Structures are given as C-alpha cells and as structure tokens.
N, C-alpha and C positions, 0 to 999 in steps of 0.2 A: 504494500500500500504506500503510495507516494505521500510526501509531506503536505501536498496541497489537497489531498483527498479529505472531504468533509465527512464527519461522522454524523449520521442522521439520528436525531433524538426524538422518540415518540412524543407527540404533543397532546395526545388524548389524556384525559383526567382519569386516574385509577378509580375503579368503582368503589374501593374501600377507603379512599382518602378522607380523613376526618371522621371516620365512623369507628365505633367500637366493635371489634371483631371477637367472636368467641361466644361462649354460653351467656345467655341473658341472666341477670341477677334475679334471685327469688325476692319476693316482697317480704318485708319484715312484719312482725305482728302489729306494730303501730301503723304501718301502711295499710294493712288489711282492715284494721279498725277505722282508719280515716276514710277510706274509700266506701266502706259499707255504710257508715253513718251519713256520709254525704248523699249517697244514693237513697237512703231511707228518708232523709229530710226533704229531698227533692221529689219524693214519691215516684221514682223511676222504677216501676215494678218489673218490667222485662229486664232491664239492666241489672237490677239487684239479684234477680233469680239467676241470670247468666254468671254474674260475679261469684255468688255464693256456691253455685253448683260447680263452677270451674275450680274453685278453691278446694272444695270437699272431694270432688271426684278424682283430681289429679290426672284427668284424661288429656290426651293430645287434642289440639284444637279441632282436627278433622273429626274426631269421635264425639267431642262435646257438642259441636254445632249441629250434628246430625242425630242427636237424641230424639226419640219419639216420646210422647207422653207415657205410653205403656211401659217404657224402659224404667221409669221412676215411680210408677203407680201400681198399686195392688187394689183393683176395684176403684173406689172413690178416695182411697187413702194414699198419701205419699209414703213410699216404702222407707224403712230404716236403712236398707241396703239395696244395692242394685248391681247387676252383672251386665257387662257390655262386651261384645266381641270387638276386639281392636282391629282396625283396618290395616295397620302396618304389619302386625305379627300374626293376625288371624287366630289369636288366642284370647280366651275370656279373661276379663279382669273385674274384680269386685271392689266396690267402694261404699263407704258409709255416707249416709245423708243425715246430717245433724239437724236438731230441732230448728235452728235458725234458718237453715237452707230449706227444710221442708215447708216452713211457714211462707218463705218467699216464693217457692215454686207453686205452692197451693194458691197463693194470691194471684200469680200470673195465670194459672189455668182458669181460676174463677173469673178473673177480669176479662179474659179473651175468649172464654167459652171453648177452649180446646178440647178435642175428643181424643180417645186413646190412640188412634192411628195417626193423629196429626204430629207434625214435628213440633218439638217444644219451643224452638226458636225460629219460627217461619220468617222468610224474607219478604220484604216489600218490593223487591225487584222482580219484574215479570220474567218468568221462565226459571227462576231459582226457588226451589221448594223450601230451603232454609238458608239462614245467613251463612256466608262463606267464611273460610279461614282468614282471608284478607280483611273482610269486614270486621271480624272478631278482633284482629290485630289492631285495626283503627280504633275500635271501641276501647280496647285496653289502653292504647296510647292516650286516649282522651281521659280515662280514669287517672292514669299516672300523672299526666300533665296538670290535672285539676288539683292535685295535692302537692304540686311543686317539685316533682321528681323529673330527672332527665329521661325523656322518652327513648333516647337511643340506647339506654342501658337495660331496657325492659322489652319483653316480647311475650307472645302467647305461652312460651315455655316457662316464663316466670311464674305464671299461674300454676302450671303443672309441677314446678319445683318447690313452690312456696311451702305447702303443708308437708310435703315429703322431707324438706330440709328441717322443718321445725320438729317433726317426729324423730328424725335422726339425732338432732342436737339434744333432744330430751331423753332419748332411750339408748342411743348408740347401737340400736338393733338394725344392722344393715340388711339382714335377711327379710325382716318385716317390711322395710321400705322397698326392697326388690319386689316383693309380692304385690304391694300396693301400687307400684308403678307398672307392673306387668312385664318387667324385664325378664328375659330368659337366662341371662348371665349376670352373675354378681359383679363382674368387671364393668359391665355397662352401668350399673347403679353407682359404682365408685366414681366413674368418670362423670356421670350425670350430676352427682351431688358435689363434685369438685373436692372430694375428700383427699387430704394429704396422704402421701405414700406411707408414712410411718403409722398413721391412724389405720389405714387399710390393712397393713401387715399385722398390726396388733389385733384387729378384729378377726382376720383370717386365722391367726393362731388360736383363737378361742373356739373356732369351729372344729368339732371332732366328728368328721364324716367317715 
C-alpha cells in the first residue's frame, strides 16, 4: 500500500453507540411499590393487572401478553396458581398469583367483560388479537420513566427478573428460582440472575445429586 493511499473509515453510526448493552436490570422492591401505587391512584386497571401479573408470573413477554382469561381463572375465580406452556422451550411453567394480583386481574375482567376464551390483554390495533411484545416494552418504559428511572436500563426482562432476583436474595435457593423461571439448566439461571462465580460455586457445592 502506497503512502498516498487513503484508509476508508466507516461513517455509519454503530447501532449500540450510547446504549447500555447486556441484561436489563431487575426492578427493586421500592420501584415495584412506586409503580403499583401510581397505577392504583390513576385507576389504570388494565395497566395495573399487566404490571402485577408480569411481576408475579415471571413469564417472558411473549407468554405474558398472550395469556387467555382461562389461563388464570378457575370458573369465576382467579386461581392461586397457574400453569402456562412456554413458547420458547415448549415446557410448562407454574407461577403463583398473589392476592394483590388476583384483585387487579379480577377488576380488569369485571370492567371489560372478558370471557374465558378471550385474551387477557387484547389489543386495540386491528388484526392483532392481543398486545404485542413491542407494545409491552413501550408500556414498561412508560412505567419506568414515570418514577424517574433510566428507561435504557430496563426492559421486559426486568419484569421477569425482578421477583426471581428478590426470591434468590432472600433464600439463596437457586434450584427454586430455576423452576420458577422454567429454565432447563441451572447454568442458565446463574447467568440470568447475574450471580457471581464464587456464589454459584458455593451453591453448587451444596447440591448433593
């Protein structure tokens, strides 16, 4: 290459410039409380049910938005627990529905007159039977922004990780969290929660399989 040869430098802007890359942060208990109280005070029934169920269920966004009424109801009563077949793994996962969430979901069904075969979170967009994962992400960013958090640090997986992270911090029971998240491998749970290597090894040593 001669001394006069010019080196071409790409002029396009990298897609990740200025963005936070990696796992999205889980919400802290005070964040959960702040968002929930705000939605309650504003009487945003659908948003409150979506938020509470997203937190309790620990489901991926695609599984959460496609829930049917029958998935969380036994007759006319909201169930204490529910089982959903995951789209990604094609394996069932069970989750609890706490009294707070049952109350908000019941209010949504009562207000909208939803039937057992209806989607729990129907879309207003023509041709879309339920809200999509992108819409769910926009809704979540709105919640996060309203309480003063950086929206780039949070995503739909923040909801999935929040309660799981709280359970792990309180119990150190990695196997329990694995089951609740529907992971097939313990290593996936370790990576998902962002557990330090030393902590993971210490937990692994406690497992006598």
